[in-house]
DRENDO-1510 file (C-alpha; in Angstrom, 1 decimal, always signed):
<recs>
REC; n; res; u; v; w
REC; 1; UNK; +41.5; +1.2; +5.7 .
REC; 2; UNK; +41.9; -1.9; +8.0 .
REC; 3; UNK; +42.2; +0.3; +11.0 .
REC; 4; UNK; +39.1; +2.3; +10.0 .
REC; 5; UNK; +37.0; -0.9; +9.6 .
REC; 6; UNK; +38.1; -2.2; +12.9 .
REC; 7; UNK; +37.2; +1.1; +14.5 .
REC; 8; UNK; +33.7; +0.9; +13.0 .
REC; 9; UNK; +33.1; -2.6; +14.3 .
REC; 10; UNK; +34.5; -1.7; +17.8 .
REC; 11; UNK; +32.2; +1.3; +17.8 .
REC; 12; UNK; +29.2; -0.8; +16.9 .
REC; 13; UNK; +29.9; -3.2; +19.8 .
REC; 14; UNK; +30.3; -0.3; +22.2 .
REC; 15; UNK; +26.9; +1.0; +21.1 .
REC; 16; UNK; +25.4; -2.5; +21.5 .
REC; 17; UNK; +26.8; -2.7; +25.1 .
REC; 18; UNK; +25.3; +0.7; +25.9 .
REC; 19; UNK; +22.0; -0.5; +24.5 .
REC; 20; UNK; +22.0; -3.6; +26.8 .
REC; 21; UNK; +22.7; -1.4; +29.8 .
REC; 22; UNK; +19.7; +0.7; +28.9 .
REC; 23; UNK; +17.4; -2.2; +28.0 .
REC; 24; UNK; +15.4; -2.1; +31.3 .
REC; 25; UNK; +14.7; +1.6; +31.0 .
REC; 26; UNK; +13.6; +1.3; +27.4 .
REC; 27; UNK; +11.0; -1.3; +28.3 .
REC; 28; UNK; +8.6; +1.5; +29.3 .
REC; 29; UNK; +8.8; +3.1; +25.9 .
REC; 30; UNK; +8.3; -0.3; +24.2 .
REC; 31; UNK; +4.9; -0.5; +25.9 .
REC; 32; UNK; +3.9; +2.8; +24.3 .
REC; 33; UNK; +5.1; +1.8; +20.9 .
REC; 34; UNK; +3.4; -1.6; +20.9 .
REC; 35; UNK; +6.5; -3.6; +20.4 .
REC; 36; UNK; +7.5; -7.1; +21.5 .
REC; 37; UNK; +5.4; -7.9; +24.5 .
REC; 38; UNK; +7.1; -11.2; +25.4 .
REC; 39; UNK; +10.5; -9.7; +25.9 .
REC; 40; UNK; +9.1; -6.9; +28.1 .
REC; 41; UNK; +6.7; -8.9; +30.2 .
REC; 42; UNK; +9.1; -11.7; +30.9 .
REC; 43; UNK; +11.1; -9.2; +33.1 .
REC; 44; UNK; +8.1; -8.1; +35.1 .
REC; 45; UNK; +8.1; -10.9; +37.7 .
REC; 46; UNK; +11.9; -10.7; +38.1 .
REC; 47; UNK; +11.6; -7.5; +40.3 .
REC; 48; UNK; +9.9; -7.3; +43.6 .
REC; 49; UNK; +7.0; -4.9; +43.5 .
REC; 50; UNK; +5.6; -4.7; +47.0 .
REC; 51; UNK; +3.4; -7.7; +47.7 .
REC; 52; UNK; +2.1; -8.2; +44.2 .
REC; 53; UNK; +2.1; -11.9; +43.2 .
REC; 54; UNK; +4.3; -13.2; +40.4 .
REC; 55; UNK; +2.6; -13.3; +37.1 .
REC; 56; UNK; +4.1; -16.7; +36.4 .
REC; 57; UNK; +1.6; -18.0; +39.0 .
REC; 58; UNK; -1.4; -16.7; +37.0 .
REC; 59; UNK; -3.5; -18.8; +34.6 .
REC; 60; UNK; -3.7; -18.5; +30.8 .
REC; 61; UNK; -6.6; -17.2; +28.7 .
REC; 62; UNK; -8.2; -19.4; +26.1 .
REC; 63; UNK; -8.6; -17.7; +22.7 .
REC; 64; UNK; -12.2; -18.9; +22.7 .
REC; 65; UNK; -12.8; -17.0; +25.9 .
REC; 66; UNK; -14.9; -13.8; +25.8 .
REC; 67; UNK; -12.0; -11.9; +27.2 .
REC; 68; UNK; -9.8; -12.6; +24.2 .
REC; 69; UNK; -12.7; -12.0; +21.8 .
REC; 70; UNK; -13.2; -8.5; +23.2 .
REC; 71; UNK; -9.5; -7.7; +23.1 .
REC; 72; UNK; -9.3; -8.8; +19.5 .
REC; 73; UNK; -12.4; -6.7; +18.7 .
REC; 74; UNK; -10.8; -3.5; +19.9 .
REC; 75; UNK; -7.4; -4.2; +18.2 .
REC; 76; UNK; -9.0; -4.8; +14.9 .
REC; 77; UNK; -11.6; -2.0; +15.2 .
REC; 78; UNK; -9.1; +0.7; +15.9 .
REC; 79; UNK; -6.3; -0.9; +13.8 .
REC; 80; UNK; -3.8; -1.0; +16.7 .
REC; 81; UNK; -0.4; -2.0; +15.6 .
REC; 82; UNK; +1.1; -4.8; +17.8 .
REC; 83; UNK; +4.2; -6.8; +17.3 .
REC; 84; UNK; +2.1; -10.0; +17.8 .
REC; 85; UNK; -1.4; -9.7; +16.3 .
REC; 86; UNK; -4.3; -11.7; +17.7 .
REC; 87; UNK; -3.9; -14.2; +14.9 .
REC; 88; UNK; -0.5; -15.2; +16.4 .
REC; 89; UNK; -2.2; -16.3; +19.7 .
REC; 90; UNK; -5.1; -17.9; +17.9 .
REC; 91; UNK; -2.8; -20.4; +16.3 .
REC; 92; UNK; -1.4; -21.2; +19.7 .
REC; 93; UNK; -4.9; -21.6; +21.2 .
REC; 94; UNK; -3.9; -19.6; +24.4 .
REC; 95; UNK; -2.5; -16.3; +25.6 .
REC; 96; UNK; -0.7; -15.9; +28.9 .
REC; 97; UNK; -2.3; -13.5; +31.3 .
REC; 98; UNK; +0.7; -11.2; +31.4 .
REC; 99; UNK; +0.8; -11.1; +27.6 .
REC; 100; UNK; -3.0; -10.3; +27.6 .
REC; 101; UNK; -2.5; -7.6; +30.2 .
REC; 102; UNK; +0.3; -6.0; +28.1 .
REC; 103; UNK; -1.9; -5.9; +25.0 .
REC; 104; UNK; -4.9; -4.6; +27.0 .
REC; 105; UNK; -2.8; -1.8; +28.5 .
REC; 106; UNK; -1.7; -0.9; +24.9 .
REC; 107; UNK; -5.4; -0.8; +23.8 .
REC; 108; UNK; -6.3; +1.4; +26.8 .
REC; 109; UNK; -3.5; +3.8; +26.1 .
REC; 110; UNK; -4.4; +3.9; +22.4 .
REC; 111; UNK; -8.0; +4.7; +23.1 .
REC; 112; UNK; -7.1; +7.3; +25.7 .
REC; 113; UNK; -5.0; +9.0; +23.1 .
REC; 114; UNK; -7.8; +9.0; +20.6 .
REC; 115; UNK; -10.1; +10.4; +23.2 .
REC; 116; UNK; -7.8; +13.3; +23.9 .
REC; 117; UNK; -7.7; +14.1; +20.2 .
REC; 118; UNK; -11.5; +13.8; +20.0 .
REC; 119; UNK; -11.3; +11.0; +17.6 .
REC; 120; UNK; -12.9; +8.2; +19.6 .
REC; 121; UNK; -16.3; +7.0; +18.5 .
REC; 122; UNK; -17.8; +4.5; +20.9 .
REC; 123; UNK; -21.1; +3.7; +19.2 .
REC; 124; UNK; -22.7; +1.6; +21.9 .
REC; 125; UNK; -22.7; +1.4; +25.7 .
REC; 126; UNK; -21.9; -2.3; +25.3 .
REC; 127; UNK; -18.4; -1.4; +24.0 .
REC; 128; UNK; -17.6; +0.8; +27.0 .
REC; 129; UNK; -19.0; -1.8; +29.4 .
REC; 130; UNK; -16.9; -4.6; +27.7 .
REC; 131; UNK; -13.7; -2.6; +28.2 .
REC; 132; UNK; -14.6; -1.9; +31.8 .
REC; 133; UNK; -15.1; -5.6; +32.4 .
REC; 134; UNK; -11.7; -6.4; +31.1 .
REC; 135; UNK; -10.2; -3.7; +33.3 .
REC; 136; UNK; -11.9; -5.1; +36.3 .
REC; 137; UNK; -10.9; -8.7; +35.4 .
REC; 138; UNK; -7.2; -7.8; +34.9 .
REC; 139; UNK; -6.9; -5.0; +37.5 .
REC; 140; UNK; -4.0; -6.6; +39.3 .
REC; 141; UNK; -2.1; -7.5; +36.1 .
REC; 142; UNK; -2.6; -3.9; +34.7 .
REC; 143; UNK; -1.3; -2.6; +38.0 .
REC; 144; UNK; +1.8; -4.6; +37.6 .
REC; 145; UNK; +2.3; -3.2; +34.1 .
REC; 146; UNK; +1.8; +0.4; +35.2 .
REC; 147; UNK; +4.0; +0.0; +38.3 .
REC; 148; UNK; +6.8; -1.4; +36.2 .
REC; 149; UNK; +6.5; +1.5; +33.8 .
REC; 150; UNK; +6.6; +4.0; +36.8 .
REC; 151; UNK; +9.6; +2.2; +38.3 .
REC; 152; UNK; +11.5; +2.3; +35.0 .
REC; 153; UNK; +10.8; +6.0; +34.6 .
REC; 154; UNK; +12.0; +6.7; +38.1 .
REC; 155; UNK; +15.1; +4.6; +37.6 .
REC; 156; UNK; +15.9; +6.6; +34.5 .
REC; 157; UNK; +15.5; +9.9; +36.3 .
REC; 158; UNK; +17.5; +8.6; +39.3 .
REC; 159; UNK; +20.5; +7.6; +37.2 .
REC; 160; UNK; +20.3; +10.7; +35.0 .
REC; 161; UNK; +20.0; +8.4; +31.9 .
REC; 162; UNK; +17.8; +10.2; +29.3 .
REC; 163; UNK; +15.6; +7.9; +27.1 .
REC; 164; UNK; +17.1; +7.2; +23.7 .
REC; 165; UNK; +14.1; +8.8; +22.0 .
REC; 166; UNK; +10.5; +9.5; +22.7 .
REC; 167; UNK; +9.6; +7.7; +19.5 .
REC; 168; UNK; +12.4; +5.2; +18.9 .
REC; 169; UNK; +13.5; +2.0; +20.5 .
REC; 170; UNK; +17.0; +0.6; +20.1 .
REC; 171; UNK; +17.8; -3.1; +20.3 .
REC; 172; UNK; +20.7; -5.3; +19.6 .
REC; 173; UNK; +21.4; -9.0; +18.9 .
REC; 174; UNK; +24.4; -11.2; +18.7 .
REC; 175; UNK; +24.5; -14.8; +17.4 .
REC; 176; UNK; +27.6; -16.8; +18.2 .
REC; 177; UNK; +28.0; -19.7; +15.8 .
REC; 178; UNK; +30.1; -22.8; +16.5 .
REC; 179; UNK; +30.0; -24.8; +13.2 .
REC; 180; UNK; +31.4; -28.0; +11.9 .
REC; 181; UNK; +30.9; -30.2; +8.9 .
REC; 182; UNK; +31.1; -34.0; +8.9 .
REC; 183; UNK; +34.0; -35.6; +7.0 .
REC; 184; UNK; +33.4; -36.9; +3.6 .
REC; 185; UNK; +33.4; -35.8; +0.0 .
REC; 186; UNK; +32.1; -32.5; -1.2 .
REC; 187; UNK; +28.8; -32.5; -3.1 .
REC; 188; UNK; +30.3; -31.0; -6.3 .
REC; 189; UNK; +33.5; -33.0; -6.7 .
REC; 190; UNK; +35.7; -35.7; -5.1 .
REC; 191; UNK; +37.5; -33.3; -2.7 .
REC; 192; UNK; +37.2; -33.9; +1.0 .
REC; 193; UNK; +35.0; -31.6; +3.0 .
REC; 194; UNK; +36.6; -29.0; +5.3 .
REC; 195; UNK; +35.6; -30.5; +8.6 .
REC; 196; UNK; +37.3; -28.1; +11.0 .
REC; 197; UNK; +35.3; -26.5; +13.8 .
REC; 198; UNK; +34.8; -22.7; +13.3 .
REC; 199; UNK; +33.7; -20.0; +15.7 .
REC; 200; UNK; +32.0; -16.9; +14.2 .
REC; 201; UNK; +29.3; -14.3; +14.8 .
REC; 202; UNK; +26.5; -12.2; +13.4 .
REC; 203; UNK; +25.8; -8.8; +15.1 .
REC; 204; UNK; +22.7; -6.7; +14.5 .
REC; 205; UNK; +21.7; -3.3; +15.8 .
REC; 206; UNK; +18.1; -2.2; +15.1 .
REC; 207; UNK; +16.2; +1.1; +15.5 .
REC; 208; UNK; +12.4; +1.1; +15.4 .
REC; 209; UNK; +10.7; +4.5; +15.1 .
REC; 210; UNK; +7.0; +5.4; +15.2 .
REC; 211; UNK; +5.6; +8.8; +14.3 .
REC; 212; UNK; +1.9; +8.1; +14.8 .
REC; 213; UNK; +1.8; +5.0; +17.0 .
REC; 214; UNK; +0.5; +2.9; +14.1 .
REC; 215; UNK; +3.5; +3.1; +11.7 .
REC; 216; UNK; +7.1; +1.8; +12.0 .
REC; 217; UNK; +10.3; +2.9; +10.4 .
REC; 218; UNK; +12.9; +0.1; +10.7 .
REC; 219; UNK; +16.6; +0.8; +10.4 .
REC; 220; UNK; +19.2; -1.9; +11.1 .
REC; 221; UNK; +23.0; -2.2; +10.9 .
REC; 222; UNK; +24.6; -5.7; +10.5 .
REC; 223; UNK; +28.0; -7.2; +10.5 .
REC; 224; UNK; +29.2; -10.8; +10.5 .
REC; 225; UNK; +32.1; -13.1; +9.7 .
REC; 226; UNK; +30.2; -16.4; +9.0 .
REC; 227; UNK; +31.6; -17.8; +5.7 .
REC; 228; UNK; +29.4; -19.7; +3.4 .
REC; 229; UNK; +29.3; -23.4; +4.3 .
REC; 230; UNK; +29.2; -24.1; +0.5 .
REC; 231; UNK; +33.0; -23.6; +0.6 .
REC; 232; UNK; +33.3; -26.6; +3.0 .
REC; 233; UNK; +30.5; -28.8; +1.6 .
REC; 234; UNK; +30.3; -27.9; -2.1 .
REC; 235; UNK; +26.5; -27.1; -1.9 .
REC; 236; UNK; +24.1; -24.4; -0.8 .
REC; 237; UNK; +21.9; -27.0; +0.8 .
REC; 238; UNK; +24.1; -26.6; +3.9 .
REC; 239; UNK; +23.5; -22.8; +4.1 .
REC; 240; UNK; +22.6; -21.5; +7.6 .
REC; 241; UNK; +19.7; -19.2; +8.3 .
REC; 242; UNK; +21.9; -16.5; +9.7 .
REC; 243; UNK; +24.9; -17.0; +7.4 .
REC; 244; UNK; +26.6; -14.1; +5.8 .
REC; 245; UNK; +30.3; -13.1; +5.5 .
REC; 246; UNK; +30.6; -9.3; +5.7 .
REC; 247; UNK; +34.2; -9.7; +7.0 .
REC; 248; UNK; +33.2; -7.7; +10.1 .
REC; 249; UNK; +32.3; -4.7; +8.0 .
REC; 250; UNK; +29.2; -2.8; +9.4 .
REC; 251; UNK; +26.6; -2.4; +6.7 .
REC; 252; UNK; +23.0; -1.1; +6.3 .
REC; 253; UNK; +20.8; -4.1; +6.6 .
REC; 254; UNK; +17.2; -2.6; +6.5 .
REC; 255; UNK; +15.6; +0.7; +5.8 .
REC; 256; UNK; +11.9; +0.0; +5.5 .
REC; 257; UNK; +8.7; +1.9; +6.5 .
REC; 258; UNK; +5.2; +0.5; +7.0 .
REC; 259; UNK; +2.0; +2.5; +7.7 .
REC; 260; UNK; -1.8; +1.9; +7.7 .
REC; 261; UNK; -4.0; +2.9; +4.9 .
REC; 262; UNK; -7.5; +2.9; +6.3 .
REC; 263; UNK; -8.5; +0.3; +8.8 .
REC; 264; UNK; -7.8; -2.9; +6.9 .
REC; 265; UNK; -4.7; -2.1; +4.7 .
REC; 266; UNK; -1.0; -1.8; +5.6 .
REC; 267; UNK; +1.5; -0.4; +3.1 .
REC; 268; UNK; +5.2; -1.3; +3.0 .
REC; 269; UNK; +7.9; +0.7; +1.3 .
REC; 270; UNK; +11.6; +0.3; +1.5 .
REC; 271; UNK; +14.9; +1.4; +0.0 .
REC; 272; UNK; +16.9; -1.5; +1.5 .
REC; 273; UNK; +16.0; -4.9; +3.0 .
REC; 274; UNK; +12.4; -5.3; +1.7 .
REC; 275; UNK; +11.5; -8.9; +0.8 .
REC; 276; UNK; +8.5; -10.3; -1.1 .
REC; 277; UNK; +7.6; -12.2; +2.0 .
REC; 278; UNK; +6.8; -8.9; +3.7 .
REC; 279; UNK; +3.7; -8.7; +1.4 .
REC; 280; UNK; +2.6; -12.3; +2.2 .
REC; 281; UNK; +2.8; -14.9; +4.9 .
REC; 282; UNK; +5.2; -17.8; +5.0 .
REC; 283; UNK; +2.8; -19.5; +7.5 .
REC; 284; UNK; +5.8; -21.0; +9.3 .
REC; 285; UNK; +5.7; -18.9; +12.5 .
REC; 286; UNK; +7.9; -21.1; +14.6 .
REC; 287; UNK; +10.8; -21.5; +12.1 .
REC; 288; UNK; +10.8; -18.3; +10.0 .
REC; 289; UNK; +12.9; -16.2; +12.4 .
REC; 290; UNK; +16.6; -15.7; +11.8 .
REC; 291; UNK; +17.5; -15.5; +15.5 .
REC; 292; UNK; +15.0; -18.0; +17.0 .
REC; 293; UNK; +13.8; -20.0; +14.1 .
REC; 294; UNK; +15.2; -22.8; +12.0 .
REC; 295; UNK; +19.0; -23.4; +11.8 .
REC; 296; UNK; +19.0; -23.8; +8.0 .
REC; 297; UNK; +18.0; -21.3; +5.4 .
REC; 298; UNK; +15.8; -23.9; +3.6 .
REC; 299; UNK; +13.7; -24.7; +6.7 .
REC; 300; UNK; +12.7; -21.1; +7.3 .
REC; 301; UNK; +10.2; -20.8; +4.5 .
REC; 302; UNK; +9.2; -21.9; +1.0 .
REC; 303; UNK; +12.3; -21.1; -1.1 .
REC; 304; UNK; +10.2; -19.4; -3.8 .
REC; 305; UNK; +9.9; -16.5; -1.3 .
REC; 306; UNK; +13.6; -16.0; -1.8 .
REC; 307; UNK; +13.3; -14.8; -5.4 .
REC; 308; UNK; +14.0; -11.1; -4.9 .
REC; 309; UNK; +14.7; -8.4; -2.4 .
REC; 310; UNK; +16.0; -4.9; -2.0 .
REC; 311; UNK; +13.9; -1.7; -2.7 .
REC; 312; UNK; +10.2; -1.9; -3.4 .
REC; 313; UNK; +6.6; -1.3; -2.4 .
REC; 314; UNK; +3.6; -3.4; -1.6 .
REC; 315; UNK; +0.6; -3.9; +0.8 .
REC; 316; UNK; -1.4; -6.4; +2.8 .
REC; 317; UNK; -5.1; -5.9; +3.1 .
REC; 318; UNK; -7.8; -7.7; +5.1 .
REC; 319; UNK; -10.7; -8.7; +2.8 .
REC; 320; UNK; -12.6; -10.2; +5.7 .
REC; 321; UNK; -11.9; -11.6; +9.1 .
REC; 322; UNK; -10.7; -14.9; +7.5 .
REC; 323; UNK; -9.2; -13.6; +4.2 .
REC; 324; UNK; -6.1; -11.5; +3.5 .
REC; 325; UNK; -4.6; -10.4; +0.2 .
REC; 326; UNK; -1.0; -9.2; -0.3 .
REC; 327; UNK; +0.7; -7.7; -3.4 .
REC; 328; UNK; +4.2; -6.3; -3.9 .
REC; 329; UNK; +7.2; -5.5; -6.1 .
REC; 330; UNK; +10.9; -5.4; -5.2 .
REC; 331; UNK; +14.0; -4.6; -7.4 .
REC; 332; UNK; +17.6; -5.6; -6.6 .
REC; 333; UNK; +19.4; -2.6; -8.3 .
REC; 334; UNK; +16.9; +0.2; -8.1 .
REC; 335; UNK; +19.6; +2.6; -6.9 .
REC; 336; UNK; +21.9; +1.9; -9.9 .
REC; 337; UNK; +21.5; +4.5; -12.8 .
REC; 338; UNK; +22.2; +1.9; -15.5 .
REC; 339; UNK; +19.3; -0.2; -14.3 .
REC; 340; UNK; +16.9; +1.8; -12.2 .
REC; 341; UNK; +13.5; +0.5; -11.2 .
REC; 342; UNK; +12.4; -0.5; -14.7 .
REC; 343; UNK; +15.5; -2.5; -15.9 .
REC; 344; UNK; +16.6; -4.0; -12.6 .
REC; 345; UNK; +16.3; -7.6; -11.7 .
REC; 346; UNK; +13.0; -7.8; -9.9 .
REC; 347; UNK; +10.2; -9.9; -8.4 .
REC; 348; UNK; +6.5; -9.4; -8.1 .
REC; 349; UNK; +4.2; -11.4; -5.8 .
REC; 350; UNK; +0.6; -11.8; -5.0 .
REC; 351; UNK; -0.7; -14.0; -2.1 .
REC; 352; UNK; -4.1; -14.9; -0.7 .
REC; 353; UNK; -4.2; -16.2; +2.8 .
REC; 354; UNK; -7.2; -18.0; +4.3 .
REC; 355; UNK; -7.9; -18.8; +7.9 .
REC; 356; UNK; -10.6; -21.4; +8.1 .
REC; 357; UNK; -10.4; -21.5; +11.9 .
REC; 358; UNK; -8.4; -20.0; +14.7 .
REC; 359; UNK; -6.0; -22.9; +14.7 .
REC; 360; UNK; -5.3; -23.3; +11.0 .
REC; 361; UNK; -4.2; -21.1; +8.1 .
REC; 362; UNK; -3.5; -21.7; +4.4 .
REC; 363; UNK; -1.7; -19.5; +1.9 .
REC; 364; UNK; -1.6; -19.5; -2.0 .
REC; 365; UNK; +1.0; -17.3; -3.7 .
REC; 366; UNK; +2.2; -16.5; -7.2 .
REC; 367; UNK; +5.6; -14.9; -8.0 .
REC; 368; UNK; +6.9; -13.6; -11.3 .
REC; 369; UNK; +10.7; -12.8; -11.3 .
REC; 370; UNK; +13.4; -11.7; -13.7 .
REC; 371; UNK; +17.0; -12.9; -13.1 .
REC; 372; UNK; +16.1; -13.7; -9.5 .
REC; 373; UNK; +15.8; -17.5; -9.8 .
REC; 374; UNK; +18.6; -18.4; -7.4 .
REC; 375; UNK; +17.3; -18.9; -3.8 .
REC; 376; UNK; +20.8; -19.7; -2.5 .
REC; 377; UNK; +19.5; -23.1; -1.2 .
REC; 378; UNK; +18.9; -26.3; -3.0 .
REC; 379; UNK; +21.0; -27.8; -5.8 .
REC; 380; UNK; +23.3; -25.7; -8.0 .
REC; 381; UNK; +21.3; -26.7; -11.1 .
REC; 382; UNK; +18.1; -25.6; -9.5 .
REC; 383; UNK; +19.6; -22.2; -8.8 .
REC; 384; UNK; +21.0; -21.9; -12.4 .
REC; 385; UNK; +19.3; -24.3; -14.7 .
REC; 386; UNK; +21.0; -22.8; -17.8 .
REC; 387; UNK; +24.6; -23.3; -16.6 .
REC; 388; UNK; +25.4; -19.5; -16.4 .
REC; 389; UNK; +24.7; -19.1; -20.2 .
REC; 390; UNK; +21.6; -16.9; -19.9 .
REC; 391; UNK; +21.3; -13.3; -18.7 .
REC; 392; UNK; +17.6; -13.0; -19.2 .
REC; 393; UNK; +15.7; -15.6; -17.1 .
REC; 394; UNK; +12.0; -15.1; -16.4 .
REC; 395; UNK; +10.3; -17.4; -13.9 .
REC; 396; UNK; +6.8; -18.0; -12.7 .
REC; 397; UNK; +6.4; -19.7; -9.4 .
REC; 398; UNK; +3.4; -20.9; -7.4 .
REC; 399; UNK; +3.3; -22.0; -3.8 .
REC; 400; UNK; +1.1; -23.5; -1.2 .
REC; 401; UNK; +1.8; -23.4; +2.5 .
REC; 402; UNK; -0.3; -24.3; +5.5 .
REC; 403; UNK; -0.2; -24.8; +9.3 .
REC; 404; UNK; -2.6; -26.4; +11.8 .
REC; 405; UNK; -2.5; -26.7; +15.6 .
REC; 406; UNK; -3.1; -30.3; +16.5 .
REC; 407; UNK; -3.0; -29.3; +20.2 .
REC; 408; UNK; -1.4; -26.6; +22.3 .
REC; 409; UNK; +2.0; -28.1; +22.0 .
REC; 410; UNK; +2.1; -29.5; +18.5 .
REC; 411; UNK; +1.8; -27.7; +15.2 .
REC; 412; UNK; +1.9; -29.4; +11.9 .
REC; 413; UNK; +2.9; -27.4; +8.8 .
REC; 414; UNK; +4.4; -27.6; +5.4 .
REC; 415; UNK; +4.7; -26.2; +1.9 .
REC; 416; UNK; +5.1; -27.0; -1.8 .
REC; 417; UNK; +6.7; -24.8; -4.4 .
REC; 418; UNK; +6.9; -25.1; -8.2 .
REC; 419; UNK; +8.9; -22.9; -10.6 .
REC; 420; UNK; +8.8; -22.7; -14.4 .
REC; 421; UNK; +11.8; -20.8; -15.8 .
REC; 422; UNK; +12.7; -19.7; -19.3 .
REC; 423; UNK; +16.0; -18.5; -20.9 .
REC; 424; UNK; +14.8; -15.7; -23.2 .
REC; 425; UNK; +18.2; -15.0; -24.7 .
REC; 426; UNK; +19.2; -18.6; -25.7 .
REC; 427; UNK; +18.2; -20.4; -28.9 .
REC; 428; UNK; +14.7; -21.9; -28.8 .
REC; 429; UNK; +14.2; -20.2; -25.4 .
REC; 430; UNK; +14.5; -23.4; -23.4 .
REC; 431; UNK; +12.4; -23.9; -20.2 .
REC; 432; UNK; +13.1; -25.7; -16.9 .
REC; 433; UNK; +11.0; -26.9; -14.0 .
REC; 434; UNK; +12.0; -26.8; -10.3 .
REC; 435; UNK; +10.2; -28.2; -7.3 .
REC; 436; UNK; +10.6; -28.2; -3.5 .
REC; 437; UNK; +8.5; -29.3; -0.5 .
REC; 438; UNK; +8.7; -29.7; +3.3 .
REC; 439; UNK; +6.8; -31.0; +6.3 .
REC; 440; UNK; +7.3; -29.3; +9.7 .
REC; 441; UNK; +6.5; -30.2; +13.3 .
REC; 442; UNK; +6.7; -27.5; +15.9 .
REC; 443; UNK; +6.7; -28.1; +19.7 .
REC; 444; UNK; +6.1; -24.8; +21.5 .
REC; 445; UNK; +7.2; -24.5; +25.2 .
REC; 446; UNK; +9.1; -27.8; +24.9 .
REC; 447; UNK; +10.7; -28.7; +28.2 .
REC; 448; UNK; +10.1; -25.2; +29.6 .
REC; 449; UNK; +8.1; -22.1; +28.8 .
REC; 450; UNK; +9.6; -20.1; +25.9 .
REC; 451; UNK; +11.6; -23.0; +24.5 .
REC; 452; UNK; +10.8; -24.2; +21.0 .
REC; 453; UNK; +11.4; -27.6; +19.4 .
REC; 454; UNK; +11.1; -28.6; +15.8 .
REC; 455; UNK; +11.5; -31.3; +13.2 .
REC; 456; UNK; +11.7; -30.4; +9.5 .
REC; 457; UNK; +11.7; -33.0; +6.6 .
REC; 458; UNK; +11.8; -31.8; +3.0 .
REC; 459; UNK; +13.2; -31.7; -0.5 .
REC; 460; UNK; +15.3; -28.6; -1.3 .
REC; 461; UNK; +14.8; -27.0; -4.7 .
REC; 462; UNK; +15.5; -29.7; -7.4 .
REC; 463; UNK; +15.7; -29.3; -11.2 .
REC; 464; UNK; +13.2; -32.0; -12.4 .
REC; 465; UNK; +13.1; -31.2; -16.1 .
REC; 466; UNK; +15.0; -29.1; -18.6 .
REC; 467; UNK; +15.0; -28.4; -22.3 .
REC; 468; UNK; +18.5; -27.0; -22.0 .
REC; 469; UNK; +21.2; -29.5; -22.9 .
REC; 470; UNK; +24.9; -29.7; -22.0 .
REC; 471; UNK; +27.0; -32.0; -24.2 .
REC; 472; UNK; +23.8; -33.3; -25.8 .
REC; 473; UNK; +22.5; -34.5; -22.4 .
REC; 474; UNK; +19.5; -33.0; -20.5 .
REC; 475; UNK; +20.9; -30.7; -17.8 .
REC; 476; UNK; +18.9; -31.7; -14.7 .
REC; 477; UNK; +19.2; -33.3; -11.2 .
REC; 478; UNK; +19.1; -37.0; -11.6 .
REC; 479; UNK; +19.1; -37.7; -7.9 .
REC; 480; UNK; +16.9; -36.4; -5.1 .
REC; 481; UNK; +18.4; -34.8; -1.9 .
REC; 482; UNK; +16.4; -34.8; +1.4 .
REC; 483; UNK; +16.7; -32.3; +4.2 .
REC; 484; UNK; +16.4; -33.5; +7.8 .
REC; 485; UNK; +16.6; -31.0; +10.6 .
REC; 486; UNK; +15.9; -31.0; +14.3 .
</recs>
């Protein structure tokens, strides 16, 4: 068995290496599938394309400019699925010209495809003229994009490397973690912390498939050997964002599918890896990512979003230009016959997100969960307020999160979360209350373009009151822990 597991891991790394060697060729397909523009476009100015000037020398576009307004209009009108929607750039206040050209090229290709299928419906001459104006304004940038695509296609043909798939992109990611804990006592007893320096990894292989150009089937394989830092510290408050000890075994991480339903609704369905945050918005764009976000699990998002994951279904719908509503349900053990969908531990969420301006956003959410109280961050008592004596815990949580751009290079954000839990199988059905909060500061393009700085200050989940007693004393957190991260 040990040889078999090592063979699987070795095979996964071989696939990842092959993926990296093909990354340049696959960029052309990423354009068609409307995937990550920044990764693709950053490589454009690295190659010499005749006498075309480097895109790094070109100016940015303000989101208040007519150019961005027209681009946003076409993306929303035709429900074009892009990795970074217009709202992402609105919160930043600007969009780089090469990013703009990439999105514009995607819009043009999408409209051309609709026209071929006789589905395009330009109701006014103004729409056509507006699109022509953008094409004239960004003619040189669009030429760079198209020449890069042509060069990639020729290179593939020259080297006899067939594309991975006409509808699928393949990407890989490796995180190397060098981790150490300061010396002192563990949080849960008087033992000394394990302060040795460790070196470990997390490896992820991801396939993104589209069938219509607007949908996405996500499949990922993951492996890692990053042990929980709670072993060294005695608390989950030290948990890393990318932490997970699979002992180098390759496992299915995600199997989810999203597709549009009409022009304003997107449906999400998954058999593995679906989270309640998929139906809402953590409104923490600079820290929510596992690979390029916060270092800690707590600082990624409001911990109440952690109450549940697995298989499920949900949707997000645009009520208006400034208002979005999300609703969803996930079950942990939906594939187990003894539990199924109806008896599994579950979580259901509803969220209303409001964008009062292009530089600010607010979200209100409600979560009802069953036996999913633990967020694997915060205090042990907050994760299990009934000391492992209840097997029927229902919880109702409410959250508020917000973000505002103070200027182009400074974003202020934060959240507050409150949870009321009940042990339904204990005498008198005792209840407990848990809170958490955080304030975040993000510094985009700090030092150099593409870099991201941040400061996070907050209180991880804390058990502030409890009707459950242990040895005739109220079982709660008497002290307050603070989280500081940079």
